[in-house]
C-alpha positions as a printed Julia matrix, in Angstrom:
70×3 Matrix{Float64}:
  -0.03   -0.13   -0.02
   2.28    2.39    0.78
   4.57    1.68   -2.42
   0.8     2.71   -4.7
   0.72    5.45   -2.53
   3.82    6.56   -2.88
   3.17    7.31   -6.3
   0.03    8.52   -6.8
   0.73   11.35   -8.42
   4.11   11.29   -8.3
   4.93   11.51  -12.06
   7.5     9.03  -13.1
   9.79    7.18  -11.28
  12.67    4.26  -10.59
  12.32    1.59   -9.33
  16.07    3.28   -7.2
  14.44    5.61   -6.51
  11.03    4.42   -5.57
  13.15    1.75   -2.9
  15.0     5.07   -1.83
  11.69    6.75   -1.02
  10.25    3.76    1.23
  13.74    2.64    2.74
  12.76   -1.19    1.02
  15.5    -3.41   -1.71
  16.04   -3.15   -5.27
  14.93   -6.7    -5.5
  11.49   -6.05   -2.82
  10.32   -2.68   -5.2
  11.26   -4.2    -8.18
   9.01   -7.41   -7.53
   6.56   -5.46   -5.8
   6.34   -3.15   -9.07
   6.11   -6.12  -11.7
   3.77   -7.04   -9.62
   1.44   -4.0    -9.81
   2.31   -4.67  -13.53
   1.14   -7.23  -14.71
  -2.74   -6.54  -12.44
  -3.06   -3.35  -14.67
  -2.38   -1.15  -11.77
   1.07    0.52  -13.26
   2.18    1.8   -16.15
   5.75    1.93  -17.55
   7.14    5.0   -19.35
   9.67    4.54  -21.86
  13.17    5.37  -19.82
  12.25    2.81  -17.46
  10.76    4.35  -15.19
   6.97    3.39  -13.58
   3.92    5.24  -12.48
   0.93    5.32  -11.41
  -2.04    6.68  -13.36
  -4.34    6.9   -11.29
  -5.29    9.68   -8.03
  -7.97    7.62   -6.68
  -7.57    3.88   -6.13
 -10.05    1.49   -4.52
  -8.46   -1.21   -2.99
 -11.65   -4.14   -1.94
  -9.27   -8.05   -0.4
  -9.9   -10.64    2.42
  -7.32  -12.29    4.8
  -7.22  -14.68    5.94
  -5.13  -15.86    9.54
  -2.17  -18.49    8.01
  -2.47  -21.53    9.44
   0.33  -22.41   11.49
   0.72  -25.65   11.82
   2.06  -25.37    7.52
């Protein structure tokens, strides 16, 4: 959620810049950005940057507790 919030309205950002802003590793940001690209929430630009073209994002999901025996 922080990644999406950081990107909304910020214009194109590189993975390295996102990692810097969020205080996270480049590899993890790369994974998250590509997952969000795959579901259509982000767009890539010609200069290997990414952006969230939406001013508002509504998220609706269900979380289930993990099974501690697994």
